[in-house]
mmCIF file of the C-alpha atoms, coordinates in Angstrom:
data_MODEL
# 
_entry.id   MODEL 
# 
loop_
_atom_site.group_PDB 
_atom_site.id 
_atom_site.type_symbol 
_atom_site.label_atom_id 
_atom_site.label_alt_id 
_atom_site.label_comp_id 
_atom_site.label_asym_id 
_atom_site.label_entity_id 
_atom_site.label_seq_id 
_atom_site.pdbx_PDB_ins_code 
_atom_site.Cartn_x 
_atom_site.Cartn_y 
_atom_site.Cartn_z 
_atom_site.occupancy 
_atom_site.B_iso_or_equiv 
_atom_site.pdbx_formal_charge 
_atom_site.auth_seq_id 
_atom_site.auth_comp_id 
_atom_site.auth_asym_id 
_atom_site.auth_atom_id 
_atom_site.pdbx_PDB_model_num 
ATOM 1   C CA . MET A 1 1   ? -75.618 11.020 -11.963 1.00 0.00 ? 1   MET A CA 1 
ATOM 2   C CA . ARG A 1 2   ? -72.636 9.527  -13.697 1.00 0.00 ? 2   ARG A CA 1 
ATOM 3   C CA . ARG A 1 3   ? -70.855 10.744 -16.800 1.00 0.00 ? 3   ARG A CA 1 
ATOM 4   C CA . ILE A 1 4   ? -69.159 9.230  -19.836 1.00 0.00 ? 4   ILE A CA 1 
ATOM 5   C CA . LEU A 1 5   ? -65.605 10.115 -20.839 1.00 0.00 ? 5   LEU A CA 1 
ATOM 6   C CA . GLY A 1 6   ? -64.646 10.351 -24.518 1.00 0.00 ? 6   GLY A CA 1 
ATOM 7   C CA . LEU A 1 7   ? -61.034 9.865  -25.611 1.00 0.00 ? 7   LEU A CA 1 
ATOM 8   C CA . ASP A 1 8   ? -59.205 10.518 -28.877 1.00 0.00 ? 8   ASP A CA 1 
ATOM 9   C CA . TYR A 1 9   ? -55.929 8.609  -28.478 1.00 0.00 ? 9   TYR A CA 1 
ATOM 10  C CA . GLY A 1 10  ? -52.970 9.872  -30.504 1.00 0.00 ? 10  GLY A CA 1 
ATOM 11  C CA . THR A 1 11  ? -49.228 9.268  -30.611 1.00 0.00 ? 11  THR A CA 1 
ATOM 12  C CA . LYS A 1 12  ? -48.386 12.324 -28.474 1.00 0.00 ? 12  LYS A CA 1 
ATOM 13  C CA . THR A 1 13  ? -51.768 13.493 -27.179 1.00 0.00 ? 13  THR A CA 1 
ATOM 14  C CA . VAL A 1 14  ? -55.078 12.250 -25.841 1.00 0.00 ? 14  VAL A CA 1 
ATOM 15  C CA . GLY A 1 15  ? -58.066 14.491 -26.460 1.00 0.00 ? 15  GLY A CA 1 
ATOM 16  C CA . VAL A 1 16  ? -60.598 14.285 -23.634 1.00 0.00 ? 16  VAL A CA 1 
ATOM 17  C CA . ALA A 1 17  ? -64.310 15.086 -23.689 1.00 0.00 ? 17  ALA A CA 1 
ATOM 18  C CA . LEU A 1 18  ? -67.011 14.634 -21.076 1.00 0.00 ? 18  LEU A CA 1 
ATOM 19  C CA . SER A 1 19  ? -70.740 14.011 -21.309 1.00 0.00 ? 19  SER A CA 1 
ATOM 20  C CA . ASP A 1 20  ? -73.284 15.938 -19.303 1.00 0.00 ? 20  ASP A CA 1 
ATOM 21  C CA . GLU A 1 21  ? -75.023 13.975 -16.547 1.00 0.00 ? 21  GLU A CA 1 
ATOM 22  C CA . LEU A 1 22  ? -78.042 13.224 -18.770 1.00 0.00 ? 22  LEU A CA 1 
ATOM 23  C CA . HIS A 1 23  ? -75.788 11.754 -21.496 1.00 0.00 ? 23  HIS A CA 1 
ATOM 24  C CA . ILE A 1 24  ? -77.136 14.177 -24.120 1.00 0.00 ? 24  ILE A CA 1 
ATOM 25  C CA . THR A 1 25  ? -74.151 16.378 -24.986 1.00 0.00 ? 25  THR A CA 1 
ATOM 26  C CA . ALA A 1 26  ? -70.371 16.041 -25.133 1.00 0.00 ? 26  ALA A CA 1 
ATOM 27  C CA . GLN A 1 27  ? -68.076 18.921 -24.169 1.00 0.00 ? 27  GLN A CA 1 
ATOM 28  C CA . PRO A 1 28  ? -64.338 19.233 -24.853 1.00 0.00 ? 28  PRO A CA 1 
ATOM 29  C CA . LEU A 1 29  ? -62.428 18.958 -21.559 1.00 0.00 ? 29  LEU A CA 1 
ATOM 30  C CA . GLU A 1 30  ? -58.652 18.919 -22.063 1.00 0.00 ? 30  GLU A CA 1 
ATOM 31  C CA . THR A 1 31  ? -55.730 17.550 -24.043 1.00 0.00 ? 31  THR A CA 1 
ATOM 32  C CA . ILE A 1 32  ? -53.273 15.283 -22.239 1.00 0.00 ? 32  ILE A CA 1 
ATOM 33  C CA . THR A 1 33  ? -49.828 15.558 -23.823 1.00 0.00 ? 33  THR A CA 1 
ATOM 34  C CA . ARG A 1 34  ? -46.698 13.448 -23.485 1.00 0.00 ? 34  ARG A CA 1 
ATOM 35  C CA . LYS A 1 35  ? -43.179 13.813 -24.838 1.00 0.00 ? 35  LYS A CA 1 
ATOM 36  C CA . ASP A 1 36  ? -42.730 10.201 -25.903 1.00 0.00 ? 36  ASP A CA 1 
ATOM 37  C CA . ALA A 1 37  ? -45.327 8.006  -27.619 1.00 0.00 ? 37  ALA A CA 1 
ATOM 38  C CA . ASN A 1 38  ? -44.469 5.059  -25.331 1.00 0.00 ? 38  ASN A CA 1 
ATOM 39  C CA . LYS A 1 39  ? -44.475 6.940  -22.009 1.00 0.00 ? 39  LYS A CA 1 
ATOM 40  C CA . LEU A 1 40  ? -48.065 6.466  -20.891 1.00 0.00 ? 40  LEU A CA 1 
ATOM 41  C CA . ARG A 1 41  ? -47.834 6.271  -17.096 1.00 0.00 ? 41  ARG A CA 1 
ATOM 42  C CA . LYS A 1 42  ? -48.802 9.942  -16.548 1.00 0.00 ? 42  LYS A CA 1 
ATOM 43  C CA . THR A 1 43  ? -51.498 9.705  -19.231 1.00 0.00 ? 43  THR A CA 1 
ATOM 44  C CA . TYR A 1 44  ? -53.162 6.765  -17.463 1.00 0.00 ? 44  TYR A CA 1 
ATOM 45  C CA . ALA A 1 45  ? -52.797 8.516  -14.100 1.00 0.00 ? 45  ALA A CA 1 
ATOM 46  C CA . ARG A 1 46  ? -54.504 11.665 -15.436 1.00 0.00 ? 46  ARG A CA 1 
ATOM 47  C CA . ILE A 1 47  ? -57.364 9.629  -16.922 1.00 0.00 ? 47  ILE A CA 1 
ATOM 48  C CA . GLU A 1 48  ? -57.809 7.857  -13.561 1.00 0.00 ? 48  GLU A CA 1 
ATOM 49  C CA . GLU A 1 49  ? -57.993 11.280 -11.845 1.00 0.00 ? 49  GLU A CA 1 
ATOM 50  C CA . LEU A 1 50  ? -60.643 12.462 -14.324 1.00 0.00 ? 50  LEU A CA 1 
ATOM 51  C CA . VAL A 1 51  ? -62.663 9.256  -13.810 1.00 0.00 ? 51  VAL A CA 1 
ATOM 52  C CA . LYS A 1 52  ? -62.789 9.924  -10.055 1.00 0.00 ? 52  LYS A CA 1 
ATOM 53  C CA . GLU A 1 53  ? -63.280 13.683 -10.314 1.00 0.00 ? 53  GLU A CA 1 
ATOM 54  C CA . TYR A 1 54  ? -66.239 13.475 -12.719 1.00 0.00 ? 54  TYR A CA 1 
ATOM 55  C CA . ASN A 1 55  ? -67.802 10.226 -11.458 1.00 0.00 ? 55  ASN A CA 1 
ATOM 56  C CA . VAL A 1 56  ? -67.284 8.520  -14.841 1.00 0.00 ? 56  VAL A CA 1 
ATOM 57  C CA . GLU A 1 57  ? -69.181 5.260  -15.440 1.00 0.00 ? 57  GLU A CA 1 
ATOM 58  C CA . LYS A 1 58  ? -67.696 4.304  -18.817 1.00 0.00 ? 58  LYS A CA 1 
ATOM 59  C CA . ILE A 1 59  ? -65.218 5.426  -21.450 1.00 0.00 ? 59  ILE A CA 1 
ATOM 60  C CA . VAL A 1 60  ? -65.735 5.789  -25.196 1.00 0.00 ? 60  VAL A CA 1 
ATOM 61  C CA . LEU A 1 61  ? -62.423 5.454  -27.048 1.00 0.00 ? 61  LEU A CA 1 
ATOM 62  C CA . GLY A 1 62  ? -62.069 6.401  -30.701 1.00 0.00 ? 62  GLY A CA 1 
ATOM 63  C CA . LEU A 1 63  ? -60.793 3.486  -32.796 1.00 0.00 ? 63  LEU A CA 1 
ATOM 64  C CA . PRO A 1 64  ? -58.963 4.635  -35.925 1.00 0.00 ? 64  PRO A CA 1 
ATOM 65  C CA . LYS A 1 65  ? -59.821 2.341  -38.812 1.00 0.00 ? 65  LYS A CA 1 
ATOM 66  C CA . ASN A 1 66  ? -58.667 2.415  -42.396 1.00 0.00 ? 66  ASN A CA 1 
ATOM 67  C CA . MET A 1 67  ? -61.251 3.455  -44.966 1.00 0.00 ? 67  MET A CA 1 
ATOM 68  C CA . ASN A 1 68  ? -61.644 -0.216 -45.983 1.00 0.00 ? 68  ASN A CA 1 
ATOM 69  C CA . ASN A 1 69  ? -62.716 -0.996 -42.370 1.00 0.00 ? 69  ASN A CA 1 
ATOM 70  C CA . THR A 1 70  ? -59.470 -2.772 -41.412 1.00 0.00 ? 70  THR A CA 1 
ATOM 71  C CA . VAL A 1 71  ? -57.496 -1.959 -38.275 1.00 0.00 ? 71  VAL A CA 1 
ATOM 72  C CA . GLY A 1 72  ? -53.977 -0.734 -39.011 1.00 0.00 ? 72  GLY A CA 1 
ATOM 73  C CA . GLU A 1 73  ? -50.979 0.042  -36.806 1.00 0.00 ? 73  GLU A CA 1 
ATOM 74  C CA . ARG A 1 74  ? -52.638 3.074  -35.133 1.00 0.00 ? 74  ARG A CA 1 
ATOM 75  C CA . GLY A 1 75  ? -55.687 0.927  -34.448 1.00 0.00 ? 75  GLY A CA 1 
ATOM 76  C CA . GLU A 1 76  ? -53.529 -1.805 -32.891 1.00 0.00 ? 76  GLU A CA 1 
ATOM 77  C CA . ASP A 1 77  ? -51.905 0.797  -30.603 1.00 0.00 ? 77  ASP A CA 1 
ATOM 78  C CA . THR A 1 78  ? -55.373 1.995  -29.624 1.00 0.00 ? 78  THR A CA 1 
ATOM 79  C CA . LEU A 1 79  ? -56.489 -1.563 -28.793 1.00 0.00 ? 79  LEU A CA 1 
ATOM 80  C CA . SER A 1 80  ? -53.467 -1.963 -26.477 1.00 0.00 ? 80  SER A CA 1 
ATOM 81  C CA . PHE A 1 81  ? -54.299 1.394  -24.859 1.00 0.00 ? 81  PHE A CA 1 
ATOM 82  C CA . CYS A 1 82  ? -57.898 0.179  -24.442 1.00 0.00 ? 82  CYS A CA 1 
ATOM 83  C CA . ASP A 1 83  ? -56.805 -3.032 -22.673 1.00 0.00 ? 83  ASP A CA 1 
ATOM 84  C CA . ALA A 1 84  ? -54.649 -1.039 -20.257 1.00 0.00 ? 84  ALA A CA 1 
ATOM 85  C CA . LEU A 1 85  ? -57.509 1.425  -19.579 1.00 0.00 ? 85  LEU A CA 1 
ATOM 86  C CA . VAL A 1 86  ? -59.832 -1.446 -18.670 1.00 0.00 ? 86  VAL A CA 1 
ATOM 87  C CA . ARG A 1 87  ? -57.195 -2.902 -16.322 1.00 0.00 ? 87  ARG A CA 1 
ATOM 88  C CA . ARG A 1 88  ? -56.388 0.451  -14.692 1.00 0.00 ? 88  ARG A CA 1 
ATOM 89  C CA . THR A 1 89  ? -59.883 1.917  -14.317 1.00 0.00 ? 89  THR A CA 1 
ATOM 90  C CA . GLY A 1 90  ? -62.036 -1.207 -14.057 1.00 0.00 ? 90  GLY A CA 1 
ATOM 91  C CA . LEU A 1 91  ? -64.537 0.532  -16.351 1.00 0.00 ? 91  LEU A CA 1 
ATOM 92  C CA . GLU A 1 92  ? -66.185 -0.616 -19.558 1.00 0.00 ? 92  GLU A CA 1 
ATOM 93  C CA . VAL A 1 93  ? -64.373 0.903  -22.551 1.00 0.00 ? 93  VAL A CA 1 
ATOM 94  C CA . ILE A 1 94  ? -66.435 1.165  -25.727 1.00 0.00 ? 94  ILE A CA 1 
ATOM 95  C CA . LEU A 1 95  ? -64.505 1.361  -28.998 1.00 0.00 ? 95  LEU A CA 1 
ATOM 96  C CA . TRP A 1 96  ? -66.077 3.853  -31.415 1.00 0.00 ? 96  TRP A CA 1 
ATOM 97  C CA . ASP A 1 97  ? -65.231 4.187  -35.109 1.00 0.00 ? 97  ASP A CA 1 
ATOM 98  C CA . GLU A 1 98  ? -63.466 7.535  -35.352 1.00 0.00 ? 98  GLU A CA 1 
ATOM 99  C CA . ARG A 1 99  ? -62.842 7.716  -39.098 1.00 0.00 ? 99  ARG A CA 1 
ATOM 100 C CA . LEU A 1 100 ? -62.783 11.322 -40.281 1.00 0.00 ? 100 LEU A CA 1 
ATOM 101 C CA . THR A 1 101 ? -63.334 12.900 -36.836 1.00 0.00 ? 101 THR A CA 1 
ATOM 102 C CA . THR A 1 102 ? -60.019 14.774 -36.942 1.00 0.00 ? 102 THR A CA 1 
ATOM 103 C CA . VAL A 1 103 ? -60.800 16.006 -40.471 1.00 0.00 ? 103 VAL A CA 1 
ATOM 104 C CA . ALA A 1 104 ? -64.277 17.082 -39.342 1.00 0.00 ? 104 ALA A CA 1 
ATOM 105 C CA . SER A 1 105 ? -62.811 18.758 -36.227 1.00 0.00 ? 105 SER A CA 1 
ATOM 106 C CA . GLU A 1 106 ? -60.354 20.740 -38.350 1.00 0.00 ? 106 GLU A CA 1 
ATOM 107 C CA . LYS A 1 107 ? -63.217 21.860 -40.606 1.00 0.00 ? 107 LYS A CA 1 
ATOM 108 C CA . VAL A 1 108 ? -65.364 22.977 -37.643 1.00 0.00 ? 108 VAL A CA 1 
ATOM 109 C CA . LEU A 1 109 ? -62.473 24.979 -36.200 1.00 0.00 ? 109 LEU A CA 1 
ATOM 110 C CA . MET A 1 110 ? -61.643 26.579 -39.570 1.00 0.00 ? 110 MET A CA 1 
ATOM 111 C CA . GLU A 1 111 ? -65.288 27.523 -40.140 1.00 0.00 ? 111 GLU A CA 1 
ATOM 112 C CA . SER A 1 112 ? -65.380 28.996 -36.634 1.00 0.00 ? 112 SER A CA 1 
ATOM 113 C CA . GLY A 1 113 ? -62.456 31.246 -37.542 1.00 0.00 ? 113 GLY A CA 1 
ATOM 114 C CA . VAL A 1 114 ? -59.990 29.679 -35.096 1.00 0.00 ? 114 VAL A CA 1 
ATOM 115 C CA . ARG A 1 115 ? -56.414 30.541 -36.091 1.00 0.00 ? 115 ARG A CA 1 
ATOM 116 C CA . ARG A 1 116 ? -54.148 27.708 -37.227 1.00 0.00 ? 116 ARG A CA 1 
ATOM 117 C CA . GLU A 1 117 ? -51.807 27.936 -34.198 1.00 0.00 ? 117 GLU A CA 1 
ATOM 118 C CA . ASN A 1 118 ? -54.796 27.778 -31.831 1.00 0.00 ? 118 ASN A CA 1 
ATOM 119 C CA . ARG A 1 119 ? -56.451 24.877 -33.680 1.00 0.00 ? 119 ARG A CA 1 
ATOM 120 C CA . LYS A 1 120 ? -53.571 22.576 -32.733 1.00 0.00 ? 120 LYS A CA 1 
ATOM 121 C CA . LYS A 1 121 ? -54.283 23.153 -29.029 1.00 0.00 ? 121 LYS A CA 1 
ATOM 122 C CA . VAL A 1 122 ? -57.924 22.058 -29.177 1.00 0.00 ? 122 VAL A CA 1 
ATOM 123 C CA . ILE A 1 123 ? -58.295 19.757 -32.183 1.00 0.00 ? 123 ILE A CA 1 
ATOM 124 C CA . ASP A 1 124 ? -57.888 16.562 -30.115 1.00 0.00 ? 124 ASP A CA 1 
ATOM 125 C CA . GLN A 1 125 ? -60.520 17.752 -27.626 1.00 0.00 ? 125 GLN A CA 1 
ATOM 126 C CA . ILE A 1 126 ? -62.939 18.524 -30.465 1.00 0.00 ? 126 ILE A CA 1 
ATOM 127 C CA . ALA A 1 127 ? -62.273 15.092 -32.004 1.00 0.00 ? 127 ALA A CA 1 
ATOM 128 C CA . ALA A 1 128 ? -62.914 13.459 -28.591 1.00 0.00 ? 128 ALA A CA 1 
ATOM 129 C CA . SER A 1 129 ? -66.185 15.426 -28.357 1.00 0.00 ? 129 SER A CA 1 
ATOM 130 C CA . MET A 1 130 ? -67.258 14.207 -31.807 1.00 0.00 ? 130 MET A CA 1 
ATOM 131 C CA . ILE A 1 131 ? -66.429 10.592 -30.889 1.00 0.00 ? 131 ILE A CA 1 
ATOM 132 C CA . LEU A 1 132 ? -68.380 10.877 -27.630 1.00 0.00 ? 132 LEU A CA 1 
ATOM 133 C CA . GLN A 1 133 ? -71.282 12.738 -29.252 1.00 0.00 ? 133 GLN A CA 1 
ATOM 134 C CA . GLY A 1 134 ? -71.563 10.009 -31.903 1.00 0.00 ? 134 GLY A CA 1 
ATOM 135 C CA . TYR A 1 135 ? -71.862 7.425  -29.146 1.00 0.00 ? 135 TYR A CA 1 
ATOM 136 C CA . LEU A 1 136 ? -74.359 9.511  -27.124 1.00 0.00 ? 136 LEU A CA 1 
ATOM 137 C CA . ASP A 1 137 ? -76.507 10.044 -30.225 1.00 0.00 ? 137 ASP A CA 1 
ATOM 138 C CA . SER A 1 138 ? -76.618 6.269  -30.766 1.00 0.00 ? 138 SER A CA 1 
ATOM 139 C CA . LEU A 1 139 ? -78.069 5.596  -27.276 1.00 0.00 ? 139 LEU A CA 1 
# 
């Protein structure tokens, strides 16, 4: 069975989540970090490794939109990242509205009693899980 990868693309990090083989649940996997917002070579390489390692069939990428449904600068960066992912992996990349996922992730972690310094380490993974879970639930 093949899996679906969920990504929360940020300026310095990419949160990664993975579906189970039945496409029912999303689990946080890892956070890919980079020192410079424009240095993406290692980020793409790591995503390609994950695609092979987990037999990924498609990618769900969170698209940050403004509350009025327009796509701002962060959204434009995400669209460029999406185009490069399609070129590099050859996979279908589904854009998923990610409004409020980071806020919701922070709330889940706070309610779970995760300390502030530890929340930073996993918040992008949780956001990626919420993006992917939203997509899985829609199937």
